[in-house]
C-alpha positions as CSV (number, residue, x, y, z in Angstrom):
1,X,-51.3,32.3,15.4
2,X,-52.6,31.9,12.3
3,X,-50.9,31.5,8.9
4,X,-50.0,34.6,7.1
5,X,-51.7,34.7,3.9
6,X,-50.8,38.0,2.3
7,X,-46.9,37.5,1.6
8,X,-46.5,40.9,0.8
9,X,-46.6,42.3,4.1
10,X,-44.3,44.7,4.1
11,X,-43.7,45.3,7.9
12,X,-43.0,41.6,8.4
13,X,-40.2,41.9,5.9
14,X,-38.9,45.0,7.3
15,X,-38.4,43.8,10.6
16,X,-37.0,40.5,9.0
17,X,-34.6,42.9,7.5
18,X,-33.0,44.8,10.3
19,X,-33.6,41.8,12.7
20,X,-30.9,39.8,10.2
21,X,-28.9,42.6,9.2
22,X,-28.1,43.2,12.9
23,X,-27.5,40.0,13.4
24,X,-25.1,39.8,10.3
25,X,-23.7,43.6,11.0
26,X,-22.1,42.5,14.4
27,X,-19.5,40.0,12.9
28,X,-18.8,41.8,9.6
29,X,-14.8,41.3,9.3
30,X,-13.4,45.0,9.9
31,X,-10.8,44.2,7.0
32,X,-9.8,42.4,3.8
33,X,-10.3,38.5,4.1
34,X,-9.4,35.5,2.9
35,X,-9.7,33.4,-0.1
36,X,-10.7,35.4,-2.8
37,X,-11.7,38.0,-1.3
38,X,-8.9,40.1,-2.4
39,X,-9.2,39.5,-5.9
40,X,-13.2,40.3,-6.0
41,X,-12.8,43.6,-4.2
42,X,-10.6,44.6,-6.7
43,X,-12.4,42.9,-10.0
44,X,-15.1,45.4,-8.9
45,X,-13.6,48.5,-7.5
46,X,-12.3,49.1,-10.7
47,X,-14.7,47.0,-12.7
48,X,-12.2,44.1,-14.2
49,X,-12.7,40.9,-14.7
50,X,-12.6,38.3,-11.9
51,X,-11.7,34.8,-11.9
52,X,-14.4,32.3,-13.9
53,X,-16.4,33.1,-15.4
54,X,-15.6,36.6,-15.1
55,X,-19.3,37.4,-13.0
56,X,-19.5,40.9,-14.8
57,X,-23.3,41.0,-12.6
58,X,-21.1,40.9,-9.4
59,X,-18.7,42.9,-10.1
60,X,-21.4,45.7,-11.5
61,X,-24.2,44.8,-8.6
62,X,-21.1,45.5,-5.8
63,X,-19.4,48.4,-7.0
64,X,-22.9,50.0,-7.1
65,X,-23.6,49.0,-3.2
66,X,-20.0,50.1,-1.9
67,X,-20.3,53.4,-3.4
68,X,-23.5,53.6,-1.6
69,X,-21.9,53.2,1.4
70,X,-20.5,56.2,3.7
71,X,-18.4,54.9,5.6
72,X,-15.3,52.8,6.1
73,X,-12.1,52.0,4.1
74,X,-12.8,50.4,0.6
75,X,-12.5,46.8,2.5
76,X,-15.1,47.1,4.9
77,X,-17.7,48.5,2.6
78,X,-17.4,45.4,0.6
79,X,-18.1,43.7,3.7
80,X,-20.9,45.8,4.4
81,X,-22.5,45.5,1.0
82,X,-22.1,41.9,1.0
83,X,-23.8,41.5,4.5
84,X,-26.9,44.0,3.0
85,X,-27.2,41.3,0.0
86,X,-27.4,38.5,2.5
87,X,-29.9,40.3,4.8
88,X,-31.7,40.3,1.7
89,X,-31.6,36.6,1.1
90,X,-32.9,36.1,4.2
91,X,-35.8,38.2,4.0
92,X,-36.5,36.3,0.7
93,X,-36.1,33.1,2.5
94,X,-39.4,34.6,5.0
95,X,-41.1,35.3,1.9
96,X,-40.3,31.9,0.3
97,X,-41.2,30.3,3.9
98,X,-44.6,32.1,4.2
99,X,-45.7,30.8,0.3
100,X,-45.7,27.1,1.9
101,X,-48.9,28.7,4.2
102,X,-46.8,29.1,7.5
103,X,-47.3,31.0,10.4
104,X,-44.8,34.3,10.2
105,X,-43.3,33.3,13.7
106,X,-42.1,29.9,12.2
107,X,-40.9,31.5,9.1
108,X,-39.3,33.6,11.2
109,X,-37.5,30.8,13.4
110,X,-36.6,29.1,10.3
111,X,-34.9,32.6,8.9
112,X,-33.0,33.2,12.5
113,X,-31.6,29.2,12.2
114,X,-30.2,30.4,8.7
115,X,-28.7,33.5,10.2
116,X,-26.7,32.1,12.7
117,X,-25.3,29.5,10.2
118,X,-21.5,29.7,9.6
119,X,-21.9,28.7,6.0
120,X,-24.1,31.6,5.9
121,X,-22.5,34.0,7.6
122,X,-18.7,33.4,6.7
123,X,-19.8,34.6,3.4
124,X,-22.1,37.8,4.5
125,X,-19.8,39.4,6.5
126,X,-16.9,39.7,3.7
127,X,-16.0,40.2,-0.1
128,X,-18.0,37.3,-1.6
129,X,-20.1,36.0,-4.7
130,X,-22.4,33.6,-2.9
131,X,-25.0,35.9,-1.0
132,X,-25.8,36.8,-4.7
133,X,-26.0,33.4,-5.5
134,X,-27.9,32.7,-2.7
135,X,-30.5,36.0,-3.8
136,X,-30.6,35.6,-7.6
137,X,-31.5,31.1,-6.7
138,X,-34.2,32.6,-3.9
139,X,-35.7,35.5,-6.3
140,X,-36.1,32.8,-9.4
141,X,-37.9,30.1,-6.5
142,X,-39.8,32.9,-5.7
143,X,-40.9,34.0,-9.6
144,X,-41.5,29.9,-10.0
145,X,-43.9,30.0,-7.1
146,X,-45.9,33.1,-8.4
147,X,-46.5,32.3,-11.5
148,X,-47.9,28.7,-10.5
149,X,-50.4,30.6,-7.7
150,X,-51.5,33.4,-10.4
151,X,-51.1,31.1,-13.2
152,X,-49.2,33.9,-14.7
153,X,-46.4,32.8,-17.4
154,X,-45.6,36.2,-17.9
155,X,-43.6,36.1,-14.1
156,X,-42.1,32.9,-15.8
157,X,-40.3,35.1,-18.7
158,X,-38.9,37.8,-15.9
159,X,-37.3,34.0,-14.2
160,X,-36.1,33.8,-18.0
161,X,-34.2,37.3,-18.2
162,X,-32.8,37.2,-14.6
163,X,-31.9,33.1,-15.0
164,X,-29.8,34.9,-18.4
165,X,-28.2,37.8,-16.2
166,X,-26.9,34.8,-13.9
167,X,-25.5,32.1,-16.0
168,X,-23.8,34.5,-17.8
169,X,-23.0,37.1,-15.3
170,X,-22.4,35.7,-12.0
171,X,-21.5,32.3,-10.3
172,X,-21.2,28.7,-11.8
173,X,-23.7,27.0,-10.0
174,X,-26.9,29.6,-11.0
175,X,-26.3,27.3,-14.8
176,X,-27.2,24.3,-13.2
177,X,-30.3,26.3,-11.5
178,X,-31.5,27.6,-14.6
179,X,-31.1,24.2,-16.6
180,X,-33.2,22.8,-13.5
181,X,-35.8,25.1,-13.8
182,X,-36.4,25.2,-17.1
183,X,-36.4,21.3,-17.5
184,X,-39.3,21.6,-14.9
185,X,-41.0,24.7,-17.1
186,X,-41.1,22.5,-20.3
187,X,-43.2,20.2,-18.6
188,X,-45.4,23.3,-17.6
189,X,-45.7,25.1,-20.9
190,X,-45.7,23.3,-24.6
191,X,-46.0,26.8,-26.3
192,X,-43.7,28.2,-29.3
193,X,-44.9,31.9,-28.7
194,X,-44.1,31.3,-25.0
195,X,-40.6,29.7,-25.6
196,X,-40.0,31.8,-28.2
197,X,-40.4,35.3,-25.8
198,X,-38.5,33.3,-22.8
199,X,-35.6,32.6,-25.7
200,X,-35.7,36.3,-26.0
201,X,-35.2,37.2,-21.9
202,X,-32.5,34.6,-21.7
203,X,-30.6,35.9,-24.4
204,X,-31.6,39.7,-23.4
205,X,-30.0,39.0,-19.4
206,X,-27.1,36.9,-21.6
207,X,-26.1,40.3,-23.0
208,X,-24.4,41.4,-20.1
209,X,-21.1,38.6,-21.1
210,X,-20.2,41.0,-23.5
211,X,-19.3,43.2,-20.5
212,X,-16.2,41.3,-20.3
213,X,-14.6,41.8,-23.8
214,X,-15.4,44.6,-23.9
215,X,-13.9,46.0,-20.7
216,X,-10.8,43.6,-20.9
217,X,-9.9,45.6,-23.9
218,X,-9.4,48.4,-22.3
219,X,-7.0,46.5,-20.0
220,X,-7.8,46.5,-16.5
221,X,-5.4,45.6,-13.8
222,X,-7.7,42.9,-12.7
223,X,-7.9,41.2,-16.1
224,X,-8.5,37.4,-15.2
225,X,-7.9,35.3,-18.8
226,X,-7.8,38.4,-20.8
227,X,-11.3,37.6,-22.6
228,X,-11.1,39.9,-25.3
229,X,-11.0,36.9,-28.1
230,X,-14.0,34.7,-28.9
231,X,-11.6,31.8,-27.6
232,X,-10.6,33.3,-24.7
233,X,-13.6,34.7,-23.7
234,X,-14.7,30.7,-23.9
235,X,-11.8,29.5,-22.0
236,X,-12.9,31.7,-19.2
237,X,-16.7,31.6,-18.9
238,X,-16.1,28.0,-18.7
239,X,-12.8,28.0,-16.3
240,X,-10.9,25.9,-19.1
241,X,-7.5,26.3,-16.2
242,X,-9.8,25.8,-13.6
243,X,-10.5,22.1,-14.8
244,X,-7.3,21.4,-15.8
245,X,-5.9,22.4,-12.4
246,X,-8.6,19.9,-10.9
247,X,-9.8,17.7,-13.2
248,X,-9.0,14.8,-11.3
249,X,-11.5,16.1,-8.5
250,X,-14.2,17.2,-10.4
251,X,-17.3,14.7,-11.0
252,X,-15.7,12.3,-8.3
253,X,-17.4,10.6,-5.3
254,X,-14.9,11.5,-2.2
255,X,-16.5,10.0,1.1
256,X,-13.6,12.6,2.9
257,X,-15.6,15.2,1.4
258,X,-18.6,14.4,1.9
259,X,-17.6,13.7,5.3
260,X,-16.3,17.4,5.7
261,X,-19.1,19.2,4.2
262,X,-21.6,17.7,6.7
263,X,-19.4,18.3,9.1
264,X,-19.6,22.5,8.5
265,X,-23.1,21.7,8.1
266,X,-24.1,20.3,10.9
267,X,-21.5,20.3,13.4
268,X,-21.8,24.2,13.4
269,X,-25.5,24.4,13.0
270,X,-27.0,21.2,14.6
271,X,-30.4,22.9,15.3
272,X,-30.5,24.3,12.0
273,X,-29.8,21.0,10.4
274,X,-32.0,18.8,12.8
275,X,-35.1,20.7,12.3
276,X,-34.3,21.4,8.6
277,X,-34.3,17.5,7.7
278,X,-37.1,16.6,9.8
279,X,-39.0,19.1,7.8
280,X,-38.1,18.0,4.4
281,X,-40.7,15.2,5.2
282,X,-43.1,17.9,5.8
283,X,-42.3,19.9,2.7
284,X,-42.4,16.8,0.7
285,X,-46.2,16.7,0.9
286,X,-46.5,20.4,0.4
287,X,-47.9,21.8,-2.3
288,X,-44.6,23.0,-4.5
289,X,-42.9,21.4,-1.8
290,X,-40.6,19.8,-4.5
291,X,-38.6,22.9,-5.6
292,X,-37.1,23.1,-1.8
293,X,-35.9,19.7,-2.4
294,X,-35.1,20.2,-5.8
295,X,-32.9,23.4,-4.8
296,X,-31.3,21.5,-1.7
297,X,-30.7,18.1,-4.1
298,X,-28.9,20.3,-6.6
299,X,-26.5,22.5,-3.9
300,X,-25.3,18.6,-3.0
301,X,-24.4,17.7,-6.2
302,X,-22.5,20.8,-7.0
303,X,-20.7,20.7,-3.5
304,X,-20.0,17.4,-2.9
305,X,-19.5,16.2,-7.5
306,X,-19.0,19.0,-9.3
307,X,-17.2,22.0,-7.0
308,X,-15.7,19.4,-3.8
309,X,-12.6,21.5,-3.6
310,X,-15.0,24.2,-2.7
311,X,-15.7,22.5,0.2
312,X,-12.1,22.4,2.1
313,X,-13.1,26.6,2.1
314,X,-16.2,26.2,2.8
315,X,-17.7,27.8,-0.2
316,X,-20.5,25.2,-0.3
317,X,-23.4,24.8,0.9
318,X,-25.4,28.3,0.8
319,X,-28.3,26.9,-0.7
320,X,-28.6,24.3,1.5
321,X,-28.9,26.1,4.2
322,X,-31.5,28.4,2.7
323,X,-33.7,25.5,2.1
324,X,-33.0,24.2,5.3
325,X,-34.1,27.2,6.9
326,X,-37.3,26.9,5.4
327,X,-38.3,23.3,5.9
328,X,-37.6,24.2,9.7
329,X,-40.1,26.6,9.2
330,X,-42.2,24.6,7.7
331,X,-41.3,21.9,11.1
332,X,-41.6,24.4,13.1
333,X,-44.9,25.4,11.8
334,X,-45.9,21.8,12.5
335,X,-45.3,21.3,16.0
336,X,-47.1,24.7,16.7
337,X,-50.5,23.5,14.9
338,X,-49.6,20.3,17.6
339,X,-49.7,22.3,20.1
340,X,-52.5,25.1,19.4
341,X,-54.7,24.0,22.2
342,X,-51.9,24.5,25.0
343,X,-51.0,28.0,26.0
344,X,-48.2,27.2,27.6
345,X,-45.9,24.7,25.0
346,X,-46.2,27.1,22.3
347,X,-44.3,30.0,24.1
348,X,-41.9,27.5,25.6
349,X,-41.3,25.8,22.3
350,X,-40.6,29.5,20.5
351,X,-38.1,30.4,23.6
352,X,-36.7,26.9,23.2
353,X,-35.7,26.9,19.8
354,X,-34.2,31.0,20.3
355,X,-32.3,29.7,23.4
356,X,-31.1,26.7,21.2
357,X,-30.4,28.7,18.7
358,X,-28.1,31.3,20.3
359,X,-26.4,28.0,22.3
360,X,-25.0,26.2,19.2
361,X,-23.9,29.5,18.2
362,X,-20.6,29.3,17.2
363,X,-19.6,32.4,17.1
364,X,-18.5,35.0,13.9
365,X,-15.7,33.9,12.0
366,X,-14.2,36.9,10.6
367,X,-15.3,39.1,13.5
368,X,-11.9,40.2,14.1
369,X,-9.7,38.4,11.5
370,X,-7.3,40.9,9.7
371,X,-4.8,37.8,9.9
372,X,-4.3,38.8,5.9
373,X,-3.8,42.2,6.4
374,X,-1.0,41.7,8.3
375,X,0.0,39.0,6.6
376,X,0.5,41.3,3.7
377,X,2.3,44.5,5.9
378,X,4.9,42.1,6.7
379,X,5.6,40.8,3.1
380,X,5.4,44.7,1.9
381,X,7.8,46.2,4.4
382,X,10.1,43.8,4.2
383,X,10.0,43.4,0.5
384,X,13.4,45.3,-1.2
385,X,12.4,47.8,-4.0
386,X,11.4,46.3,-7.5
387,X,11.5,42.8,-5.9
388,X,9.8,39.8,-7.7
389,X,7.2,38.6,-5.5
390,X,6.7,34.5,-6.4
391,X,2.8,34.0,-4.3
392,X,1.2,30.4,-4.5
393,X,-1.9,30.4,-2.4
394,X,-5.3,32.0,-2.9
395,X,-4.7,33.9,0.7
396,X,-1.5,36.1,-1.3
397,X,-2.5,36.3,-4.6
398,X,-6.0,37.7,-4.1
399,X,-4.3,39.6,-1.2
400,X,-1.7,41.3,-3.7
401,X,-4.6,42.1,-6.1
402,X,-6.3,44.3,-3.4
403,X,-3.3,46.0,-2.4
404,X,-1.5,46.8,-5.5
405,X,-5.3,47.7,-7.3
406,X,-7.0,49.2,-4.8
407,X,-4.6,50.6,-2.2
408,X,-1.8,51.6,-5.1
409,X,0.3,49.9,-2.7
410,X,4.6,48.4,-3.4
411,X,3.4,49.3,-7.2
412,X,7.4,48.5,-8.1
413,X,6.6,44.7,-6.5
414,X,6.4,42.4,-9.8
415,X,3.6,40.3,-7.9
416,X,3.4,36.7,-10.0
417,X,1.4,33.6,-9.3
418,X,3.6,30.8,-9.6
419,X,1.3,28.4,-11.1
420,X,-0.1,31.0,-13.6
421,X,3.7,31.7,-15.1
422,X,3.2,30.5,-18.6
423,X,-0.3,32.3,-19.0
424,X,-0.1,36.1,-20.8
425,X,-3.2,37.3,-19.4
426,X,-1.5,37.0,-16.1
427,X,2.6,37.5,-16.2
428,X,1.6,40.0,-19.5
429,X,0.7,42.9,-17.5
430,X,3.3,42.8,-15.3
431,X,5.8,42.5,-17.5
432,X,4.6,45.2,-19.6
433,X,4.6,47.5,-16.0
434,X,8.2,45.9,-15.1
435,X,10.1,44.7,-17.8
436,X,13.7,44.3,-16.5
437,X,12.2,42.7,-13.2
438,X,10.7,39.6,-15.1
439,X,13.0,39.8,-17.9
440,X,13.6,36.7,-20.0
441,X,9.8,35.8,-19.6
442,X,7.4,35.3,-22.6
443,X,3.9,33.7,-22.9
444,X,4.3,29.9,-22.1
445,X,7.4,30.6,-20.1
446,X,9.1,28.4,-17.1
447,X,9.9,30.0,-14.1
448,X,13.4,28.7,-14.9
449,X,13.6,30.7,-17.8
450,X,13.6,34.3,-16.1
451,X,16.7,36.0,-16.2
452,X,16.9,37.0,-12.6
453,X,16.1,34.6,-10.9
454,X,19.5,33.0,-9.7
455,X,21.2,36.2,-10.8
456,X,21.0,38.2,-7.0
457,X,17.9,40.1,-7.8
458,X,15.7,40.2,-4.8
459,X,13.3,37.8,-5.1
460,X,10.7,36.7,-2.0
461,X,9.1,33.2,-2.7
462,X,5.9,31.8,-0.8
463,X,6.5,27.8,0.3
464,X,9.9,27.3,0.8
465,X,8.9,23.4,-0.1
466,X,6.2,21.5,-2.1
467,X,5.3,23.6,-5.1
468,X,7.2,24.8,-7.9
469,X,9.8,23.3,-5.2
470,X,12.5,22.2,-8.1
471,X,12.5,25.5,-9.6
472,X,12.6,27.7,-6.4
473,X,15.8,29.9,-6.2
474,X,18.7,29.1,-4.3
475,X,19.9,29.9,-0.8
476,X,16.3,31.2,-0.2
477,X,15.8,32.4,4.3
478,X,12.8,32.5,6.2
479,X,12.1,36.0,6.3
480,X,8.3,35.4,8.0
481,X,5.5,35.2,6.2
482,X,7.7,34.1,3.4
483,X,11.0,33.5,2.2
484,X,13.9,35.5,0.7
485,X,17.3,35.4,-1.1
486,X,18.5,37.7,1.6
487,X,19.4,37.1,5.1
488,X,17.3,39.5,7.4
489,X,18.3,39.8,11.1
490,X,14.7,39.5,12.2
491,X,13.3,37.6,15.2
492,X,12.8,34.2,13.5
493,X,10.3,33.0,10.9
494,X,8.8,30.5,14.1
495,X,8.6,32.9,16.6
496,X,7.2,35.5,14.7
497,X,4.7,32.9,13.2
498,X,3.6,31.8,16.7
499,X,3.1,35.5,17.7
500,X,1.0,36.1,14.4
501,X,-1.1,33.3,14.9
502,X,-2.6,33.4,18.7
503,X,-5.1,35.5,17.8
504,X,-6.1,33.5,14.3
505,X,-6.7,30.5,15.9
506,X,-9.4,31.4,17.6
507,X,-10.8,32.6,14.1
508,X,-12.2,31.4,11.1
509,X,-11.3,27.7,9.7
510,X,-9.5,29.6,6.7
511,X,-7.7,31.6,9.5
512,X,-6.9,28.1,11.0
513,X,-5.7,26.8,7.9
514,X,-3.5,29.5,7.3
515,X,-1.6,29.0,10.3
516,X,-1.3,25.0,9.3
517,X,0.1,25.9,5.7
518,X,2.8,28.4,7.4
519,X,3.8,26.1,10.3
520,X,3.7,23.4,7.2
521,X,6.3,25.3,5.2
522,X,8.7,26.1,7.8
523,X,8.7,22.7,9.4
524,X,9.7,21.2,5.9
525,X,12.1,23.8,5.1
526,X,13.5,23.1,8.7
527,X,14.0,19.4,7.9
528,X,15.6,20.4,4.3
529,X,18.0,22.3,6.6
530,X,18.8,18.9,9.0
531,X,17.3,21.2,12.1
532,X,14.9,18.2,12.9
533,X,14.2,19.1,16.4
534,X,12.7,22.1,15.0
535,X,11.5,20.4,12.0
536,X,8.7,18.1,14.0
537,X,7.4,20.3,16.4
538,X,6.1,22.8,13.5
539,X,4.9,19.7,11.9
540,X,3.0,18.3,15.1
541,X,1.3,21.5,15.3
542,X,0.3,21.4,11.3
543,X,-1.3,18.2,11.5
544,X,-2.9,19.5,14.8
545,X,-4.5,22.7,13.3
546,X,-5.1,21.4,9.9
547,X,-4.9,16.8,10.3
548,X,-7.0,16.7,7.2
549,X,-4.6,17.2,4.9
550,X,-2.4,13.9,3.7
551,X,0.6,15.7,2.9
552,X,1.0,16.8,6.5
553,X,0.8,13.4,7.4
554,X,3.5,12.5,5.2
555,X,6.1,15.2,6.0
556,X,5.5,14.5,9.7
557,X,6.4,10.7,8.9
558,X,9.9,11.8,7.4
559,X,10.9,14.1,10.6
560,X,9.9,11.2,12.9
561,X,11.7,9.2,10.6
562,X,15.3,11.3,11.0
563,X,14.6,12.2,14.8
564,X,14.8,7.5,14.3
565,X,11.1,7.3,15.6
566,X,10.2,4.5,12.5
567,X,7.6,3.0,14.2
568,X,5.8,6.7,14.6
569,X,7.2,7.4,11.1
570,X,4.8,4.3,9.9
571,X,2.0,5.1,11.4
572,X,1.8,8.7,10.6
573,X,2.2,7.7,6.6
574,X,0.2,5.3,6.7
575,X,-2.7,7.1,8.0
576,X,-1.7,9.7,5.0
577,X,-2.1,7.1,2.8
578,X,-5.8,5.8,4.8
579,X,-6.6,9.3,3.6
580,X,-5.2,9.3,-0.1
581,X,-3.8,5.8,-1.6
582,X,-2.7,6.9,-5.0
583,X,-0.1,9.2,-2.7
584,X,3.0,8.1,-4.2
585,X,4.9,9.9,-1.8
586,X,3.7,9.1,1.1
587,X,3.8,5.3,-0.7
588,X,7.8,5.8,-1.4
589,X,8.1,6.4,2.2
590,X,6.5,4.3,4.0
591,X,9.0,1.2,1.7
592,X,11.7,3.3,2.9
593,X,10.3,3.0,6.7
594,X,9.4,-0.7,6.4
595,X,12.6,-1.6,4.7
596,X,14.6,0.0,7.6
597,X,12.7,-2.3,9.9
598,X,13.4,-5.7,7.3
599,X,9.9,-6.1,6.2
600,X,11.0,-6.8,2.7
601,X,7.2,-8.3,2.5
602,X,5.0,-5.8,3.6
603,X,7.6,-3.2,1.1
604,X,7.6,-5.7,-2.1
605,X,3.6,-5.4,-1.6
606,X,3.3,-1.6,-1.7
607,X,6.8,-1.0,-3.8
608,X,5.5,-3.9,-6.6
609,X,2.4,-1.5,-8.0
610,X,4.8,1.3,-8.3
611,X,7.1,0.0,-10.6
612,X,4.3,-1.8,-12.4
613,X,2.8,1.9,-13.3
614,X,4.9,4.3,-14.8
615,X,8.2,3.7,-12.4
616,X,10.1,6.0,-11.5
617,X,14.3,5.7,-10.3
618,X,13.0,5.5,-7.2
619,X,10.8,3.0,-7.5
620,X,13.2,0.7,-9.1
621,X,15.8,1.4,-6.4
622,X,13.7,0.7,-3.4
623,X,12.7,-2.7,-5.4
624,X,16.2,-3.4,-5.8
625,X,16.5,-2.8,-2.2
626,X,13.9,-5.3,-1.8
627,X,15.5,-8.2,-4.0
628,X,19.0,-7.9,-2.7
629,X,17.5,-8.6,0.8
630,X,15.2,-11.5,-0.1
631,X,18.4,-12.7,-1.8
632,X,17.4,-12.3,-5.3
633,X,20.3,-10.7,-6.4
634,X,20.0,-11.7,-10.1
635,X,16.8,-9.4,-10.2
636,X,18.1,-6.7,-7.9
637,X,20.8,-6.1,-10.1
638,X,18.5,-5.9,-12.5
639,X,16.5,-3.0,-10.7
640,X,19.4,-1.2,-10.1
641,X,20.2,-0.8,-13.4
642,X,16.9,0.4,-14.8
643,X,16.6,2.3,-12.1
644,X,20.5,4.1,-12.6
645,X,19.5,4.8,-16.2
646,X,16.6,6.5,-15.1
647,X,18.8,8.8,-13.1
648,X,22.4,8.1,-12.3
649,X,22.5,9.5,-9.1
650,X,19.9,7.3,-7.8
651,X,20.7,7.0,-4.2
652,X,19.7,3.2,-3.5
653,X,20.6,1.9,-7.0
654,X,23.8,3.4,-6.7
655,X,25.2,2.2,-3.5
656,X,23.3,-1.0,-4.1
657,X,24.8,-1.6,-7.4
658,X,28.4,-1.5,-6.5
659,X,27.6,-3.7,-3.3
660,X,26.2,-6.4,-5.7
661,X,29.2,-6.1,-8.4
662,X,31.9,-6.0,-5.1
663,X,30.0,-9.4,-4.3
664,X,30.4,-11.1,-7.6
665,X,34.4,-9.6,-7.8
666,X,35.3,-11.1,-3.9
667,X,33.4,-14.4,-5.3
């Protein structure tokens, strides 16, 4: 087996494509999937505006592919379009690997390991932008190498056109790729004529961004951010809302996020990771090996520092998988070279890699996943006519975008993302279509400004606790999978949750997380109704399903405390603080639990920093209790008075001050 010199071998490429597409096709999701899939499918279907940065290139290409697929509903066809793009990307991984002068069998084995990685398959079997991100990046890498091999700068001009299209029309990570590749080419070419032509190529590709304001003016149903003006276009392109919402996480190195990312990469694809990491040592010595390592470093930088939020939803790392696939192929080729004189060990090695890859393959995460479809159907069936549906999760928001835009389902429902209540671009189109349902709304409104929030108008509310809990309507009743302001004679939220969850707990981590969210919500609701046994049951289940969420451990601590299990409440709340030391709610809860056990010094060490940093009435009240029990009644009285100035009903302060004054009167 000699290295393949002709990287244009059509037969090899076709074989790689068919095999990879076959592997992906087995696991293509049968319908609508989680997270952004519904919103992306809706934007593609009507050529609308998706979430930042708008991604017009994705919408147009995906729409074109879906229209060419002659069978299946639109959700399945959208998933299949991602499979077609994913298989093409695998072909480019193969082609790039061959450019490093390795054997076709080694390059093919690297591709085989990459295609079996869950971080690749979860995107190649559902509507997502990440297979497109991968394809564009690999095409750019291919053009850089062709330019090197042929000493042809015209190829690098084509690279500029692709990067212009990518930056203006696709995923934000491609901006880093464009910046890095441009910086590299600056070190290779100094002529003004080249850079003038390169700039024109970049600008020509970037023209795709004009699609956003032109289409926005036509007011499609999916018109995220309404980029019809220069200001709103800029906000969409730079993701201003996302930066505001997640500003504290962007640019912060979180070791829990790093650990989770490595778990997703290494534990789910150990053979790819092991051979790929070893292969990086060989790759570094190869001519142009720097390109593979550079893309890997950029992807890790983006995944861990710029967009750590994506790690939780397995949205990061597809470029890392591709780079490891190439370097694994390079390492396998090096091993085959060492075994060139042993005709028995070489086929044994090849067979062992194939068998091991299949052995470690965890399966297709979305192959039988109809969980979101079922939740949406249940919600639609239970929603009264003209109801307002307040959603909060990406799943429900995206899913309802698909249902109403693509399937024209329940146009009478005013579906509102609660976090976006003040945004004209989000709520304005719904208010124009259903003005009576959203009476009282205007730009920059809050939930409490809606006339029908508490007047008996039918309301459906996702997540009864937590987000916006202070504004939720009165008298919400559980009606799986959401809550609504009328009591229904159904089978019970908890029972239906367990029945629905059973087939999905063996599926994708995203589906499992959705179950954990619902279990958390029902547990918190049960806690608010003093149903402590039920609350404890569901909150324990939620932490088992999603142990990486600190708030779930905090809620479990509240339930354990309510059941009188104080030491257990302390233990799980400490665990929550180990995961997120800045969680003030968990800190206040722990202070209360320690106070119940009369551990005043430890409670004091926790509450004093809260009082020193923008204190609330609760902080003053808790410190007052501690000071009083330490015998410092004078300072206790001061803290209680401060608490009551901020909140006249703060319970610790109200009771504590009354006790101190009673003691004074008795003296």
